[in-house]
N, CA, C and O atoms as a Tinker XYZ file with bonds, in Angstrom:
   288  protein
     1  N     81.386000   35.246000  117.032000    73     2
     2  CA    82.486000   36.096000  117.204000    64     1     3
     3  C     83.015000   35.645000  118.805000    63     2     4     5
     4  O     82.265000   35.730000  119.777000    81     3
     5  N     84.159000   35.250000  118.868000    73     3     6
     6  CA    84.666000   34.731000  120.155000    64     5     7
     7  C     85.402000   35.871000  120.870000    63     6     8     9
     8  O     85.667000   36.952000  120.344000    81     7
     9  N     85.693000   35.528000  122.076000    73     7    10
    10  CA    86.198000   36.843000  122.989000    64     9    11
    11  C     87.409000   37.321000  122.343000    63    10    12    13
    12  O     87.591000   38.537000  122.413000    81    11
    13  N     88.278000   36.621000  121.725000    73    11    14
    14  CA    89.522000   37.201000  121.212000    64    13    15
    15  C     89.202000   38.065000  119.775000    63    14    16    17
    16  O     89.790000   39.088000  119.424000    81    15
    17  N     88.337000   37.514000  119.198000    73    15    18
    18  CA    87.840000   38.411000  118.127000    64    17    19
    19  C     87.396000   39.838000  118.570000    63    18    20    21
    20  O     87.895000   40.860000  118.100000    81    19
    21  N     86.423000   39.818000  119.505000    73    19    22
    22  CA    85.896000   40.870000  120.172000    64    21    23
    23  C     86.981000   41.863000  120.731000    63    22    24    25
    24  O     87.003000   43.087000  120.594000    81    23
    25  N     87.735000   41.181000  121.290000    73    23    26
    26  CA    89.093000   42.036000  121.818000    64    25    27
    27  C     89.687000   42.773000  120.803000    63    26    28    29
    28  O     89.808000   43.998000  120.836000    81    27
    29  N     90.153000   41.869000  119.673000    73    27    30
    30  CA    90.814000   42.536000  118.623000    64    29    31
    31  C     89.831000   43.650000  117.988000    63    30    32    33
    32  O     90.267000   44.778000  117.755000    81    31
    33  N     88.715000   43.358000  117.761000    73    31    34
    34  CA    87.751000   44.228000  117.102000    64    33    35
    35  C     87.703000   45.583000  117.854000    63    34    36    37
    36  O     87.557000   46.631000  117.225000    81    35
    37  N     87.831000   45.558000  119.240000    73    35    38
    38  CA    87.595000   46.773000  120.261000    64    37    39
    39  C     89.139000   47.587000  119.899000    63    38    40    41
    40  O     89.165000   48.808000  119.746000    81    39
    41  N     90.247000   46.828000  119.804000    73    39    42
    42  CA    91.421000   47.578000  119.632000    64    41    43
    43  C     91.459000   48.188000  118.406000    63    42    44    45
    44  O     92.110000   49.232000  118.363000    81    43
    45  N     90.826000   47.737000  117.194000    73    43    46
    46  CA    90.855000   48.474000  116.221000    64    45    47
    47  C     90.097000   49.609000  116.168000    63    46    48    49
    48  O     90.537000   50.621000  115.622000    81    47
    49  N     88.856000   49.563000  116.738000    73    47    50
    50  CA    88.047000   50.621000  116.782000    64    49    51
    51  C     88.813000   52.033000  117.540000    63    50    52    53
    52  O     88.972000   53.150000  117.047000    81    51
    53  N     89.163000   51.590000  118.743000    73    51    54
    54  CA    90.419000   52.418000  119.518000    64    53    55
    55  C     91.243000   53.020000  118.575000    63    54    56    57
    56  O     91.252000   54.239000  118.399000    81    55
    57  N     91.998000   52.166000  117.906000    73    55    58
    58  CA    93.035000   52.757000  116.861000    64    57    59
    59  C     92.337000   53.658000  115.888000    63    58    60    61
    60  O     92.818000   54.775000  115.692000    81    59
    61  N     91.299000   53.299000  115.288000    73    59    62
    62  CA    90.893000   54.223000  114.215000    64    61    63
    63  C     90.189000   55.467000  114.647000    63    62    64    65
    64  O     90.302000   56.496000  113.982000    81    63
    65  N     89.400000   55.412000  115.834000    73    63    66
    66  CA    88.766000   56.783000  116.388000    64    65    67
    67  C     89.607000   57.247000  117.247000    63    66    68    69
    68  O     89.179000   58.355000  117.569000    81    67
    69  N     90.523000   57.032000  117.776000    73    67    70
    70  CA    91.494000   57.677000  118.525000    64    69    71
    71  C     92.599000   58.556000  117.657000    63    70    72    73
    72  O     93.120000   59.592000  118.069000    81    71
    73  N     92.783000   58.102000  116.716000    73    71    74
    74  CA    93.649000   58.842000  115.605000    64    73    75
    75  C     93.161000   60.181000  115.178000    63    74    76    77
    76  O     91.933000   60.265000  115.179000    81    75
    77  N     93.883000   61.376000  114.771000    73    75    78
    78  CA    93.390000   62.466000  114.284000    64    77    79
    79  C     92.259000   62.406000  113.252000    63    78    80    81
    80  O     91.193000   63.002000  113.407000    81    79
    81  N     92.520000   61.743000  112.322000    73    79    82
    82  CA    91.295000   61.676000  111.311000    64    81    83
    83  C     90.294000   61.169000  111.888000    63    82    84    85
    84  O     89.217000   61.729000  111.686000    81    83
    85  N     90.324000   59.903000  112.824000    73    83    86
    86  CA    89.148000   59.228000  113.234000    64    85    87
    87  C     88.360000   60.155000  114.061000    63    86    88    89
    88  O     87.129000   60.160000  114.051000    81    87
    89  N     89.201000   61.064000  114.893000    73    87    90
    90  CA    88.397000   61.911000  115.830000    64    89    91
    91  C     87.488000   62.913000  114.981000    63    90    92    93
    92  O     86.358000   63.258000  115.328000    81    91
    93  N     88.106000   63.308000  113.880000    73    91    94
    94  CA    87.445000   64.323000  112.807000    64    93    95
    95  C     86.289000   63.468000  112.249000    63    94    96    97
    96  O     85.218000   63.996000  111.950000    81    95
    97  N     86.487000   62.277000  112.125000    73    95    98
    98  CA    85.131000   61.564000  111.108000    64    97    99
    99  C     84.254000   61.351000  112.272000    63    98   100   101
   100  O     83.062000   61.540000  112.031000    81    99
   101  N     84.539000   61.019000  113.420000    73    99   102
   102  CA    83.561000   60.738000  114.692000    64   101   103
   103  C     82.757000   62.132000  115.009000    63   102   104   105
   104  O     81.567000   62.136000  115.323000    81   103
   105  N     83.545000   63.294000  114.890000    73   103   106
   106  CA    82.866000   64.420000  115.114000    64   105   107
   107  C     81.785000   64.669000  114.111000    63   106   108   109
   108  O     80.675000   65.100000  114.424000    81   107
   109  N     82.210000   64.338000  112.721000    73   107   110
   110  CA    81.268000   64.520000  111.710000    64   109   111
   111  C     80.063000   63.547000  111.871000    63   110   112   113
   112  O     78.900000   63.919000  111.712000    81   111
   113  N     80.400000   62.351000  112.177000    73   111   114
   114  CA    79.097000   61.557000  112.416000    64   113   115
   115  C     78.091000   62.028000  113.426000    63   114   116   117
   116  O     76.870000   61.953000  113.293000    81   115
   117  N     78.761000   62.533000  114.476000    73   115   118
   118  CA    78.115000   62.835000  115.752000    64   117   119
   119  C     77.093000   63.981000  115.308000    63   118   120   121
   120  O     75.964000   64.068000  115.789000    81   119
   121  N     77.584000   64.820000  114.377000    73   119   122
   122  CA    76.770000   66.173000  113.607000    64   121   123
   123  C     75.472000   65.607000  112.788000    63   122   124   125
   124  O     74.300000   65.970000  112.895000    81   123
   125  N     75.933000   64.793000  112.095000    73   123   126
   126  CA    75.014000   64.085000  111.133000    64   125   127
   127  C     73.897000   63.122000  111.800000    63   126   128   129
   128  O     72.708000   63.146000  111.482000    81   127
   129  N     74.300000   62.520000  112.491000    73   127   130
   130  CA    73.448000   61.362000  113.109000    64   129   131
   131  C     72.708000   61.631000  114.599000    63   130   132   133
   132  O     72.379000   60.818000  115.463000    81   131
   133  N     72.599000   62.852000  114.559000    73   131   134
   134  CA    71.703000   63.309000  115.737000    64   133   135
   135  C     72.192000   62.829000  117.108000    63   134   136   137
   136  O     71.452000   62.398000  117.992000    81   135
   137  N     73.522000   62.954000  117.182000    73   135   138
   138  CA    74.070000   62.378000  118.685000    64   137   139
   139  C     73.771000   63.479000  119.575000    63   138   140   141
   140  O     73.535000   63.238000  120.759000    81   139
   141  N     73.755000   64.769000  119.089000    73   139   142
   142  CA    73.520000   65.662000  120.449000    64   141   143
   143  C     72.379000   66.344000  120.241000    63   142   144   145
   144  O     72.321000   67.483000  120.704000    81   143
   145  N     71.258000   65.816000  119.523000    73   143   146
   146  CA    69.872000   66.367000  119.407000    64   145   147
   147  C     68.893000   65.390000  119.493000    63   146   148   149
   148  O     69.181000   64.220000  119.240000    81   147
   149  N     67.521000   65.792000  119.889000    73   147   150
   150  CA    66.481000   64.694000  119.859000    64   149   151
   151  C     66.325000   64.054000  118.367000    63   150   152   153
   152  O     66.623000   64.612000  117.312000    81   151
   153  N     65.839000   62.879000  118.518000    73   151   154
   154  CA    65.478000   62.146000  117.432000    64   153   155
   155  C     64.025000   62.001000  117.206000    63   154   156   157
   156  O     63.573000   61.256000  116.336000    81   155
   157  N     63.346000   62.669000  117.942000    73   155   158
   158  CA    61.863000   62.635000  118.020000    64   157   159
   159  C     61.401000   63.479000  117.053000    63   158   160   161
   160  O     61.900000   64.604000  117.038000    81   159
   161  N     60.319000   63.132000  115.999000    73   159   162
   162  CA    59.813000   64.013000  114.980000    64   161   163
   163  C     58.344000   63.948000  115.324000    63   162   164   165
   164  O     57.792000   62.856000  115.194000    81   163
   165  N     57.734000   64.852000  115.694000    73   163   166
   166  CA    56.421000   64.902000  116.221000    64   165   167
   167  C     55.511000   64.441000  115.042000    63   166   168   169
   168  O     55.601000   65.008000  113.953000    81   167
   169  N     54.714000   63.510000  115.229000    73   167   170
   170  CA    53.735000   62.907000  114.148000    64   169   171
   171  C     54.441000   62.148000  113.143000    63   170   172   173
   172  O     53.852000   61.872000  112.097000    81   171
   173  N     55.673000   61.764000  113.339000    73   171   174
   174  CA    56.306000   61.029000  112.271000    64   173   175
   175  C     57.112000   59.792000  112.844000    63   174   176   177
   176  O     58.337000   59.775000  112.726000    81   175
   177  N     56.482000   58.829000  113.422000    73   175   178
   178  CA    57.172000   58.050000  113.755000    64   177   179
   179  C     58.347000   56.992000  113.239000    63   178   180   181
   180  O     59.181000   56.382000  113.909000    81   179
   181  N     58.108000   56.997000  111.781000    73   179   182
   182  CA    58.918000   56.486000  111.017000    64   181   183
   183  C     60.182000   57.288000  110.845000    63   182   184   185
   184  O     61.257000   56.700000  110.735000    81   183
   185  N     60.099000   58.704000  110.815000    73   183   186
   186  CA    61.448000   59.312000  110.695000    64   185   187
   187  C     62.008000   59.425000  111.943000    63   186   188   189
   188  O     63.210000   59.693000  111.960000    81   187
   189  N     61.351000   59.268000  113.158000    73   187   190
   190  CA    62.021000   59.145000  114.558000    64   189   191
   191  C     62.722000   57.955000  114.635000    63   190   192   193
   192  O     63.778000   57.903000  115.265000    81   191
   193  N     62.196000   56.863000  113.991000    73   191   194
   194  CA    62.968000   55.529000  114.242000    64   193   195
   195  C     64.094000   55.582000  113.327000    63   194   196   197
   196  O     65.136000   55.063000  113.729000    81   195
   197  N     64.083000   56.147000  112.096000    73   195   198
   198  CA    65.228000   56.279000  111.156000    64   197   199
   199  C     66.290000   57.200000  111.968000    63   198   200   201
   200  O     67.471000   56.853000  111.988000    81   199
   201  N     65.922000   58.215000  112.548000    73   199   202
   202  CA    66.943000   59.134000  113.134000    64   201   203
   203  C     67.548000   58.454000  114.228000    63   202   204   205
   204  O     68.759000   58.525000  114.433000    81   203
   205  N     66.666000   57.715000  115.034000    73   203   206
   206  CA    67.128000   56.987000  116.160000    64   205   207
   207  C     68.276000   55.788000  115.900000    63   206   208   209
   208  O     69.218000   55.499000  116.638000    81   207
   209  N     67.903000   55.192000  114.639000    73   207   210
   210  CA    68.639000   54.196000  114.116000    64   209   211
   211  C     70.040000   54.840000  113.772000    63   210   212   213
   212  O     71.017000   54.246000  114.228000    81   211
   213  N     70.246000   55.902000  113.076000    73   211   214
   214  CA    71.430000   56.474000  112.842000    64   213   215
   215  C     72.011000   57.033000  114.062000    63   214   216   217
   216  O     73.223000   57.248000  114.089000    81   215
   217  N     71.308000   57.279000  115.028000    73   215   218
   218  CA    72.188000   57.775000  116.328000    64   217   219
   219  C     72.489000   56.593000  117.043000    63   218   220   221
   220  O     73.435000   56.772000  117.810000    81   219
   221  N     72.060000   55.541000  117.064000    73   219   222
   222  CA    72.499000   54.040000  117.560000    64   221   223
   223  C     73.873000   53.694000  117.136000    63   222   224   225
   224  O     74.639000   53.082000  117.881000    81   223
   225  N     74.240000   54.143000  115.755000    73   223   226
   226  CA    75.578000   53.705000  115.368000    64   225   227
   227  C     76.501000   54.492000  116.185000    63   226   228   229
   228  O     77.418000   53.848000  116.696000    81   227
   229  N     76.452000   55.831000  116.431000    73   227   230
   230  CA    77.190000   56.611000  117.278000    64   229   231
   231  C     77.507000   56.088000  118.453000    63   230   232   233
   232  O     78.671000   55.911000  118.811000    81   231
   233  N     76.361000   55.767000  119.227000    73   231   234
   234  CA    76.320000   55.314000  120.711000    64   233   235
   235  C     77.107000   53.989000  120.591000    63   234   236   237
   236  O     77.847000   53.825000  121.561000    81   235
   237  N     77.156000   53.026000  119.702000    73   235   238
   238  CA    77.869000   52.047000  119.449000    64   237   239
   239  C     79.198000   52.066000  119.416000    63   238   240   241
   240  O     79.823000   51.245000  120.087000    81   239
   241  N     79.858000   53.018000  118.619000    73   239   242
   242  CA    81.196000   53.459000  118.343000    64   241   243
   243  C     81.606000   54.121000  119.657000    63   242   244   245
   244  O     82.743000   53.909000  120.080000    81   243
   245  N     80.833000   54.845000  120.279000    73   243   246
   246  CA    81.080000   55.345000  121.646000    64   245   247
   247  C     81.506000   54.584000  122.789000    63   246   248   249
   248  O     82.324000   54.905000  123.651000    81   247
   249  N     80.663000   53.258000  122.641000    73   247   250
   250  CA    80.488000   52.238000  123.709000    64   249   251
   251  C     81.931000   51.624000  123.427000    63   250   252   253
   252  O     82.794000   51.495000  124.296000    81   251
   253  N     82.075000   51.249000  122.032000    73   251   254
   254  CA    83.217000   50.399000  121.843000    64   253   255
   255  C     84.740000   51.272000  122.229000    63   254   256   257
   256  O     85.769000   50.608000  122.355000    81   255
   257  N     84.767000   52.655000  122.382000    73   255   258
   258  CA    85.815000   53.425000  122.695000    64   257   259
   259  C     86.057000   53.266000  124.232000    63   258   260   261
   260  O     87.175000   53.133000  124.728000    81   259
   261  N     84.934000   53.294000  124.895000    73   259   262
   262  CA    85.062000   53.339000  126.249000    64   261   263
   263  C     84.936000   51.916000  126.962000    63   262   264   265
   264  O     84.961000   51.769000  128.184000    81   263
   265  N     84.811000   50.989000  126.119000    73   263   266
   266  CA    84.711000   49.537000  126.902000    64   265   267
   267  C     86.208000   49.155000  127.072000    63   266   268   269
   268  O     87.077000   49.432000  126.245000    81   267
   269  N     86.408000   48.503000  128.212000    73   267   270
   270  CA    87.485000   47.770000  128.703000    64   269   271
   271  C     87.534000   46.360000  128.313000    63   270   272   273
   272  O     86.698000   45.604000  128.809000    81   271
   273  N     88.184000   46.021000  127.699000    73   271   274
   274  CA    88.332000   44.473000  127.468000    64   273   275
   275  C     89.118000   43.826000  128.688000    63   274   276   277
   276  O     90.157000   44.276000  129.172000    81   275
   277  N     88.479000   42.761000  129.071000    73   275   278
   278  CA    89.149000   42.142000  130.179000    64   277   279
   279  C     90.127000   40.992000  129.433000    63   278   280   281
   280  O     89.784000   40.353000  128.438000    81   279
   281  N     91.273000   40.881000  130.049000    73   279   282
   282  CA    92.268000   39.967000  129.647000    64   281   283
   283  C     91.964000   38.548000  130.516000    63   282   284   285
   284  O     91.892000   38.410000  131.737000    81   283
   285  N     91.829000   37.663000  129.569000    73   283   286
   286  CA    91.607000   36.254000  130.236000    64   285   287
   287  C     91.811000   35.076000  129.239000    63   286   288
   288  O     91.670000   33.914000  129.619000    81   287
């Protein structure tokens, strides 16, 4: 993926998740994917890893929404 493709993808994320419906979906994903809660499950490293994997998707989306793409 080149720089222009990444910039266009970043714009698409912002258009989708900054819309009213996109905000509703992101809020739902935050609740479902342990964004505001610990992902550690004592004694179960597999479940902890699974939960952290789902949480990482929300972190990626949030990063895309706050990233400023440089014009070059």
